[in-house]
C-alpha positions, 0 to 999 in steps of 0.5 A: 331897128338898127344893127352894127357888128363890132366883132364877127369872129369865132373861137379866138381873135384873129388880127392880121393881114388875112383878116383886115376887111371882115375883122378879127375881133370876137362876137358882139353886136349892138342893136339900136331902136328908133329912140336910140336905146341900146341892147348889146348882143354878146361881150367878145373882144368887139366889145372894147371897141364899142365900149370906146365908141359909146364913152366918146358918143355919151354926154351923159349917164349909159344905161345898157342892156346886154344879152349873153349867148353863152360864157365861152371866151370868145363871148365874154373876153371884152367886158374887163375892157368895156370902157363904160363899165369903169364909169360910175354913172353907167347902169349895165344889165346883163342877162345869160343863160342859167348854169349849175353855179351862179353867172356872177360868179362864173364871170367874175372868175376870169377877172379874179387875181392873178387873171386881171387886176380888177375884179368884177365886184370892183367895176365902178358901174352898176351892174345887174346880172340875171340868169334866164331859162330857155323860152324866157321872155323879157322887156329890155327898155323898148325891146322885147327879147325871147330866148331858146335854148340851143345844142351847144357843149355849154348852156347857150341861148338864142334870142329874138329882139323886137322893137319898132314893129321889127325883128332880129334873131341872134343864134350863134353857137348852134348846132342844132341843124345836126343834132336829130332833134327839132331845131329851136331856131326855126320856130324862134326866127319864124318870119324875122326880118333879120337873122344873124346865124352861126356859119363857122364851117364849110361842109368839108371841115364841120366838126361834129360835137363842136357846137357849130353850124355850116354855111349851108345849114344856116342858109337852110334854116333861114329858108325854113324859118322864111326870114327876109335877110340872113347874116352869116356870122361867127367866122372860123379863125382860119377863114381869110377875107378872100375865103369869106369873099368865096363864102358870100357868093356860094351862100347867095347862089344857094339861097337863090336855089333855095329861097329866091327872095332870101338876102344873104350877107357875110357879117364884117366889122362895122357892117350896119343894117337897118332892120 
């Protein structure tokens, strides 16, 4: 598998000189298997850039699988601006956590008049939406995807994606290291080749109850799960490029002390990884 990061920021887009190198778009990761099937994790503002790329690359109809961790703005705001959704040849299957109200209705609210000029139902692409529960396992083309419910202020899922004998775990917006309960990410990520993990806070700016992890707790989760590579993700909007440089150095040092073979990377827009 291969992964490419189109948005790495949390909470709100942060364009500007302070975020040029790591990027200011919100959560979106593209995953491909060896046959070039595409699975998209989250639909933040980074989805717009992915859509432009896919529209330019495509020489025929697109069939896309999309898994949303949850429905907070920074994880869905790219959907109205996703170019392939305006192509009637596109098939897009969106999967998201179960809510008290239908997910299609909730996603559509942000595109209803007067908030946006095009309703969700008016998009030309064929769009199917499925709500999935904790612990579900789904086939998504050549991918197998398993979910785990996270500790966050809204229904939120982490996903383990497997294809080509490799495994990637996407666990953003998780406060589970501080929940006082067993952390479902550790079991989900056990032995994974790569763990993309929420790392919004430093120890000294952690905000209890806001639904996010610290950089140190992300390293601890990766070490306990026995993963090969940890990618720090969902960067705080106040974290500058220079600050993230320092985060990477400290996190790798901590990983060497905690689990010597663990590689730690700080996600940036355009980063591509072989899983």
